[in-house]
KOLGU-364071 format. One line per field, with one value per residue: residue number from 1; residue in three letters; y, z, x of N, C-alpha, C in turn. Coordinates in steps of 0.05 Angstrom, whole numbers. Each point is the difference from the previous one (the first is absolute). Example, Ala and Ser with C-alpha at 12.3 -4.5 7.8 and 13.67 -1.06 7.14 Angstrom:
<rs>
n	1 | 2
res	ALA | SER
n_Y	-114 | 21
n_Z	156 | -14
n_X	264 | -7
ca_Y	24 | 24
ca_Z	0 | 1
ca_X	-18 | 16
c_Y	24 | 22
c_Z	0 | 14
c_X	18 | -15
</rs>
This chain:
<rs>
n	1 | 2 | 3 | 4 | 5 | 6 | 7 | 8 | 9 | 10 | 11 | 12 | 13 | 14 | 15 | 16 | 17 | 18 | 19 | 20 | 21 | 22 | 23 | 24 | 25 | 26 | 27 | 28 | 29 | 30 | 31 | 32 | 33 | 34 | 35 | 36 | 37 | 38 | 39 | 40 | 41 | 42 | 43 | 44 | 45 | 46 | 47 | 48 | 49 | 50 | 51 | 52 | 53 | 54 | 55 | 56 | 57 | 58 | 59 | 60 | 61 | 62 | 63 | 64 | 65 | 66 | 67 | 68 | 69 | 70 | 71 | 72 | 73 | 74 | 75 | 76 | 77 | 78 | 79 | 80 | 81 | 82 | 83 | 84 | 85 | 86 | 87 | 88 | 89 | 90 | 91 | 92 | 93 | 94 | 95 | 96 | 97 | 98 | 99 | 100 | 101 | 102 | 103 | 104 | 105 | 106 | 107 | 108 | 109 | 110 | 111 | 112 | 113 | 114 | 115 | 116 | 117 | 118 | 119 | 120 | 121 | 122 | 123 | 124 | 125 | 126 | 127 | 128 | 129 | 130 | 131 | 132 | 133 | 134 | 135 | 136 | 137 | 138 | 139 | 140 | 141 | 142 | 143 | 144 | 145 | 146 | 147 | 148 | 149 | 150 | 151 | 152 | 153 | 154 | 155 | 156 | 157 | 158 | 159 | 160 | 161 | 162 | 163 | 164 | 165 | 166 | 167 | 168 | 169 | 170 | 171 | 172 | 173 | 174 | 175
res	MET | THR | ASN | GLY | LYS | ASP | GLU | THR | ILE | ALA | LEU | VAL | GLY | ASP | PHE | LYS | THR | MET | ASP | TYR | VAL | SER | VAL | ARG | VAL | GLU | VAL | GLY | GLU | LYS | GLU | MET | MET | GLU | ASP | ALA | ALA | ALA | ALA | SER | ASP | GLY | ALA | THR | ALA | ALA | ARG | ALA | LEU | THR | LYS | ARG | GLU | ARG | GLU | ARG | ALA | GLU | LYS | ALA | ALA | TYR | ASP | ARG | VAL | PRO | ASN | VAL | PRO | ASN | GLY | SER | THR | GLY | THR | MET | ALA | PHE | GLU | LEU | VAL | GLY | ASP | ALA | ARG | VAL | ARG | VAL | GLY | ALA | ASP | GLY | ARG | ARG | TYR | TYR | GLU | TYR | GLU | TYR | TYR | ALA | GLU | THR | CYS | ARG | ALA | THR | ILE | GLU | GLU | GLY | ALA | GLY | GLY | THR | ARG | THR | CYS | VAL | GLY | PRO | ARG | GLY | ASP | VAL | LEU | ASP | THR | VAL | LYS | ARG | ARG | SER | LYS | VAL | ALA | VAL | THR | PHE | VAL | GLY | ASP | SER | ALA | VAL | ILE | LEU | ARG | ALA | SER | ALA | VAL | ALA | SER | ARG | PHE | ASP | GLU | VAL | ARG | GLU | PHE | MET | ASP | ALA | ALA | ALA | GLU | SER | PHE | ILE | VAL | ASN | ALA
n_Y	532 | 19 | 23 | -4 | 7 | 19 | -17 | 11 | -25 | 9 | 7 | -6 | 7 | 12 | 12 | -9 | -21 | -3 | -24 | -7 | -18 | 6 | -9 | 6 | 3 | 3 | 8 | -15 | -18 | -5 | 26 | 5 | -18 | 10 | 24 | -7 | -12 | 22 | 8 | 5 | 18 | -4 | 11 | -12 | -22 | 5 | 7 | -21 | -13 | 16 | -4 | -4 | -15 | -11 | -2 | -8 | -15 | -7 | -2 | -13 | -20 | 14 | -13 | 9 | -4 | -11 | 10 | 16 | 3 | 24 | -22 | -4 | -16 | -2 | -11 | 4 | -24 | -15 | -21 | -16 | -17 | -10 | -26 | -3 | -15 | -21 | -7 | -26 | 4 | -16 | 20 | 8 | 13 | 21 | 3 | 26 | -2 | 22 | 19 | 19 | 24 | 12 | 24 | 3 | 16 | 5 | 13 | 23 | -11 | 15 | 8 | 2 | 19 | -7 | 0 | 15 | -23 | 12 | -10 | 12 | 8 | 0 | 5 | -16 | -16 | -4 | -23 | -18 | -15 | -19 | -13 | -17 | -24 | -12 | -23 | -6 | -14 | -5 | -7 | -15 | 8 | -12 | 23 | -12 | 20 | -20 | 20 | -13 | 19 | -6 | 18 | 15 | 17 | 14 | 17 | -13 | 2 | 6 | 13 | 5 | 2 | -15 | 15 | 22 | -11 | -9 | 23 | 13 | -14 | 3 | 23 | -11 | -4 | -7 | 2
n_Z	763 | 8 | -12 | 24 | -15 | 13 | -2 | -16 | 8 | 10 | -19 | 11 | -17 | 11 | -20 | -8 | 15 | -9 | -6 | 17 | -10 | 18 | -10 | 22 | -8 | 26 | -10 | 17 | 5 | 7 | 6 | -22 | -12 | 12 | -5 | -24 | -3 | 12 | -17 | 20 | -17 | -16 | 20 | 18 | -14 | -3 | 25 | 4 | -15 | 14 | 14 | -23 | -9 | 25 | 0 | -25 | 7 | 22 | -17 | -13 | -1 | -18 | -23 | -13 | -17 | -17 | -21 | 21 | -6 | -4 | -9 | 17 | 20 | 17 | 24 | -1 | -5 | 21 | -4 | 18 | -15 | 10 | -4 | 15 | -16 | 12 | -24 | 3 | -22 | -20 | -10 | 19 | -23 | 14 | 0 | -2 | 9 | -13 | 10 | -18 | 11 | -24 | 7 | -26 | -1 | -24 | 21 | 11 | 23 | 7 | 23 | 6 | 8 | 24 | -17 | -11 | -13 | -20 | -21 | -5 | -22 | -24 | -3 | 22 | -19 | 14 | 2 | -14 | 21 | 1 | 4 | 10 | -4 | 16 | -13 | 20 | -14 | 21 | -14 | 9 | -18 | 17 | -7 | -19 | 0 | -2 | -13 | 7 | -17 | 11 | -19 | 13 | -15 | 22 | -16 | -14 | 21 | 13 | -23 | 5 | 24 | -10 | -22 | 15 | 16 | -22 | -10 | 22 | 3 | -26 | 9 | -18 | 12 | -24 | 21
n_X	991 | 17 | 5 | -10 | -21 | -13 | -19 | -18 | -8 | -22 | -17 | -23 | -19 | -20 | 13 | -24 | -3 | 25 | -9 | 19 | 16 | 19 | 22 | 12 | 25 | 3 | 23 | 14 | -19 | 25 | 1 | -14 | 16 | 21 | -10 | -7 | 23 | 8 | -19 | -17 | -9 | -21 | -14 | 16 | -2 | -26 | 1 | 14 | -17 | -16 | 21 | 13 | -20 | -1 | 27 | -1 | -20 | 14 | 20 | -20 | 19 | 13 | 0 | 21 | -20 | 17 | -12 | 0 | -26 | 9 | 12 | -20 | 5 | -20 | 5 | -26 | -8 | 5 | -15 | 10 | -13 | -22 | -1 | 21 | 15 | 11 | 6 | 2 | 16 | -7 | 15 | -17 | -4 | 7 | -26 | 5 | -25 | -6 | -17 | 0 | -5 | 2 | 7 | 2 | 20 | -9 | 8 | -4 | 8 | -20 | 12 | -25 | -15 | 8 | 20 | -19 | -1 | 13 | -11 | 23 | -13 | 12 | -26 | 4 | -9 | -22 | 14 | -15 | -3 | 18 | -23 | 18 | -10 | 18 | 1 | 17 | 18 | 16 | 21 | 19 | 18 | 17 | 12 | -14 | -18 | -17 | -12 | -22 | -7 | -23 | -5 | -17 | -14 | 3 | -13 | 18 | 15 | -23 | -2 | 26 | -10 | -19 | 3 | 0 | -19 | -12 | 6 | -6 | -22 | 0 | 10 | 17 | 23 | 9 | 16
ca_Y	9 | 26 | 8 | 14 | 25 | -3 | -5 | -11 | -22 | -6 | 20 | -6 | 14 | 15 | 27 | 19 | 3 | 2 | -23 | -14 | -18 | 1 | -15 | 17 | -9 | 22 | -10 | 11 | 5 | -17 | 10 | -4 | -28 | -7 | 11 | -16 | -27 | 2 | 7 | -22 | -4 | 13 | 29 | 11 | -3 | 20 | 26 | -1 | 0 | 25 | 22 | 22 | 13 | 14 | 23 | 19 | 12 | 18 | 24 | 10 | 2 | -5 | -2 | 8 | -25 | 4 | -12 | 3 | 28 | 19 | -6 | -11 | -15 | -4 | -13 | 18 | -17 | -29 | -14 | -29 | -7 | -28 | -19 | -7 | -27 | -12 | -28 | -15 | -15 | -29 | -2 | 10 | 29 | 17 | 21 | 19 | 12 | 23 | 19 | 28 | 22 | 22 | 23 | 13 | 26 | 0 | 27 | 8 | -1 | 23 | -2 | 26 | 4 | -23 | -25 | -8 | -4 | 6 | -7 | 25 | -2 | 18 | 27 | 7 | -10 | -23 | -23 | -24 | -21 | -27 | -17 | -27 | -21 | -22 | -25 | -5 | -24 | 4 | -21 | 8 | -17 | 13 | 25 | 14 | -4 | -5 | 12 | 0 | 21 | 1 | 27 | 12 | 25 | -7 | -2 | -25 | -23 | -21 | -13 | -18 | -13 | -29 | -3 | 10 | -19 | -24 | 5 | 0 | -26 | -20 | 9 | -17 | 6 | -23 | 10
ca_Z	-2 | -14 | -6 | 23 | 4 | 4 | -27 | -3 | -18 | -12 | 4 | -16 | 12 | -16 | 4 | -2 | 27 | 17 | 17 | -10 | 17 | -8 | 15 | 0 | 17 | 12 | 9 | 23 | 20 | 22 | 25 | -1 | 3 | 28 | 17 | -5 | 11 | 30 | 9 | 13 | -13 | -26 | 2 | 6 | -25 | -20 | 8 | -7 | -30 | -11 | 15 | -18 | -9 | 22 | 6 | -22 | 4 | 23 | -8 | -25 | -18 | -28 | -17 | -28 | -15 | -29 | -13 | 16 | -4 | 20 | 7 | 26 | 13 | 28 | 15 | 19 | 21 | -2 | 23 | -2 | 4 | -3 | 15 | -11 | 9 | -10 | -8 | -7 | -24 | 0 | 0 | 25 | -2 | 13 | -16 | 17 | -15 | 14 | -17 | 8 | -15 | -3 | -15 | -11 | -15 | -24 | -2 | 25 | 23 | 17 | 25 | 8 | 28 | 13 | -12 | -23 | -24 | -25 | -24 | -15 | -26 | -7 | -2 | 25 | 1 | 17 | -16 | 13 | 7 | -9 | 23 | -8 | 20 | -11 | 14 | -6 | 10 | -1 | 9 | -4 | -13 | 7 | 13 | -17 | 4 | -23 | 9 | -18 | 9 | -15 | 8 | -14 | 11 | 25 | -3 | -16 | 11 | 7 | -25 | -10 | 23 | -4 | -17 | 14 | 20 | -14 | -10 | 23 | 13 | -18 | -6 | 9 | -14 | -4 | -3
ca_X	-28 | 0 | 27 | 12 | -15 | -29 | -11 | -27 | 3 | -26 | -21 | -24 | -23 | -20 | 10 | -23 | -10 | 24 | 4 | 23 | 17 | 28 | 21 | 24 | 23 | 15 | 25 | 13 | -21 | 7 | -11 | -29 | -4 | 6 | -21 | -24 | 4 | 0 | -27 | -14 | -26 | -3 | -3 | 27 | 16 | -10 | 11 | 29 | 2 | -9 | 13 | 7 | -25 | -13 | 17 | -4 | -27 | 1 | 16 | -11 | 23 | -5 | 24 | -1 | -2 | -3 | -23 | -25 | -9 | 8 | 28 | 6 | -21 | 5 | -21 | -13 | -12 | 6 | -12 | -4 | -28 | -6 | 16 | 27 | 6 | 24 | -6 | 24 | -5 | 7 | 30 | 10 | 5 | -21 | -13 | -13 | -22 | -13 | -14 | 3 | -13 | 19 | -9 | 24 | -2 | 17 | 11 | 14 | -17 | 4 | -13 | -11 | -7 | -11 | 11 | -15 | 17 | -12 | 15 | 1 | 12 | 22 | -10 | -12 | -27 | -4 | -6 | -11 | 19 | -6 | -5 | 1 | 3 | 17 | 5 | 28 | 13 | 29 | 19 | 28 | 20 | 26 | -7 | -19 | -28 | -16 | -25 | -24 | -19 | -25 | -9 | -23 | -10 | -13 | -29 | -6 | 14 | -18 | -9 | 21 | 13 | 4 | 24 | 24 | 6 | 10 | 28 | 18 | 0 | 12 | 27 | 23 | 25 | 17 | 27
c_Y	27 | 6 | 16 | 27 | -6 | -3 | -11 | -22 | -9 | 22 | -7 | 16 | 11 | 29 | 22 | 5 | 3 | -22 | -15 | -18 | 2 | -18 | 16 | -13 | 25 | -11 | 13 | 6 | -18 | 9 | -4 | -30 | -9 | 10 | -16 | -28 | 0 | 5 | -25 | -6 | 15 | 30 | 13 | -2 | 21 | 27 | 1 | 3 | 27 | 24 | 24 | 16 | 17 | 25 | 22 | 15 | 20 | 26 | 15 | 5 | -5 | 0 | 11 | -26 | 6 | -14 | 0 | 29 | 17 | -7 | -10 | -16 | -4 | -12 | 19 | -16 | -29 | -13 | -30 | -5 | -30 | -17 | -5 | -28 | -9 | -29 | -13 | -17 | -29 | -3 | 11 | 30 | 15 | 22 | 18 | 14 | 22 | 17 | 28 | 18 | 21 | 22 | 15 | 26 | -1 | 29 | 6 | 0 | 25 | -4 | 27 | 2 | -25 | -27 | -10 | -1 | 5 | -8 | 24 | -4 | 21 | 30 | 9 | -10 | -25 | -23 | -22 | -19 | -27 | -17 | -29 | -19 | -23 | -24 | -9 | -27 | 5 | -25 | 10 | -22 | 13 | 25 | 17 | -7 | -4 | 6 | -2 | 21 | 0 | 25 | 10 | 27 | -8 | -4 | -25 | -25 | -23 | -15 | -21 | -15 | -29 | -6 | 8 | -20 | -26 | 4 | -2 | -28 | -21 | 6 | -19 | 8 | -26 | 10 | -17
c_Z	-14 | -5 | 23 | 6 | 6 | -28 | 2 | -21 | -13 | 7 | -18 | 13 | -21 | 4 | -6 | 29 | 21 | 21 | -11 | 21 | -11 | 18 | -3 | 18 | 9 | 13 | 25 | 23 | 25 | 26 | 1 | 5 | 29 | 19 | -4 | 12 | 31 | 11 | 11 | -14 | -26 | 1 | 6 | -25 | -20 | 8 | -7 | -30 | -12 | 14 | -17 | -9 | 21 | 7 | -22 | 3 | 23 | -7 | -24 | -20 | -29 | -15 | -27 | -16 | -29 | -10 | 17 | -5 | 25 | 12 | 28 | 11 | 29 | 14 | 21 | 24 | -5 | 25 | -6 | 7 | -2 | 17 | -14 | 10 | -12 | -8 | -9 | -24 | 2 | 2 | 26 | 0 | 14 | -19 | 19 | -16 | 17 | -21 | 10 | -18 | -2 | -17 | -10 | -16 | -23 | -6 | 26 | 23 | 17 | 25 | 10 | 30 | 11 | -11 | -23 | -25 | -25 | -23 | -19 | -26 | -6 | -2 | 26 | 3 | 17 | -18 | 16 | 7 | -11 | 25 | -9 | 24 | -13 | 19 | -8 | 12 | -5 | 10 | -5 | -13 | 4 | 15 | -17 | 8 | -27 | 8 | -22 | 12 | -19 | 10 | -18 | 12 | 24 | -3 | -15 | 14 | 7 | -24 | -10 | 23 | -4 | -17 | 14 | 21 | -12 | -10 | 23 | 12 | -16 | -7 | 12 | -17 | -1 | -5 | 16
c_X	-2 | 30 | 13 | -13 | -29 | -13 | -29 | 3 | -26 | -20 | -23 | -23 | -19 | 7 | -21 | -10 | 22 | 1 | 24 | 13 | 28 | 16 | 25 | 21 | 14 | 25 | 10 | -19 | 5 | -12 | -30 | -6 | 3 | -22 | -26 | 3 | -1 | -28 | -14 | -27 | -1 | -1 | 27 | 18 | -8 | 11 | 30 | 4 | -8 | 12 | 6 | -25 | -13 | 16 | -4 | -27 | 0 | 14 | -12 | 22 | -9 | 26 | -5 | 0 | -3 | -25 | -26 | -9 | 6 | 28 | 6 | -24 | 7 | -24 | -11 | -11 | 7 | -12 | -2 | -30 | -4 | 19 | 26 | 6 | 27 | -8 | 26 | -8 | 9 | 30 | 12 | 5 | -23 | -10 | -16 | -22 | -13 | -13 | 6 | -16 | 22 | -13 | 24 | -7 | 19 | 10 | 15 | -19 | 7 | -16 | -9 | -5 | -13 | 8 | -16 | 18 | -17 | 19 | -1 | 16 | 20 | -9 | -14 | -29 | -2 | -8 | -12 | 22 | -9 | -3 | -1 | 1 | 14 | 0 | 28 | 8 | 30 | 14 | 28 | 16 | 26 | -7 | -19 | -28 | -13 | -29 | -21 | -19 | -24 | -15 | -23 | -6 | -17 | -30 | -8 | 10 | -19 | -11 | 20 | 14 | 5 | 24 | 25 | 8 | 12 | 28 | 20 | 2 | 14 | 29 | 21 | 24 | 16 | 28 | 19
</rs>
């Protein structure tokens, strides 16, 4: 499926409005797969599948990222929203569907008095954050996660919800 590395294998969208759908393969996700498979319902599976993202948001962790303005990006907030479910495809493969809201900073996250987080640019200026909502479908092939992420700016998500839902609900993997 891939060359043994995490890889985005498809990306389509309207890059003026920042609505997009991507399919990504993340290698070596055996623990994530086992935790999701052991879940008794969609909400528990969604929590297992988003463990890393939730932990990063709790810590306000950020990474140095090449080709991103200001050189780094981090998650300031992450929240599962809407209903999560597990569906079984015609081939018997399990697909985990869920939605989340994320707020990211394309610079450095600083935590102030009372735990207030601020996105701070390279000259100490306060920057706007990026607020997105995503509809996700995940399945597993071997120990790799195959992830469809349909995402839009949070303020536009309801306008494109029908398309985002259709993308996630029709996602199947032939492997």
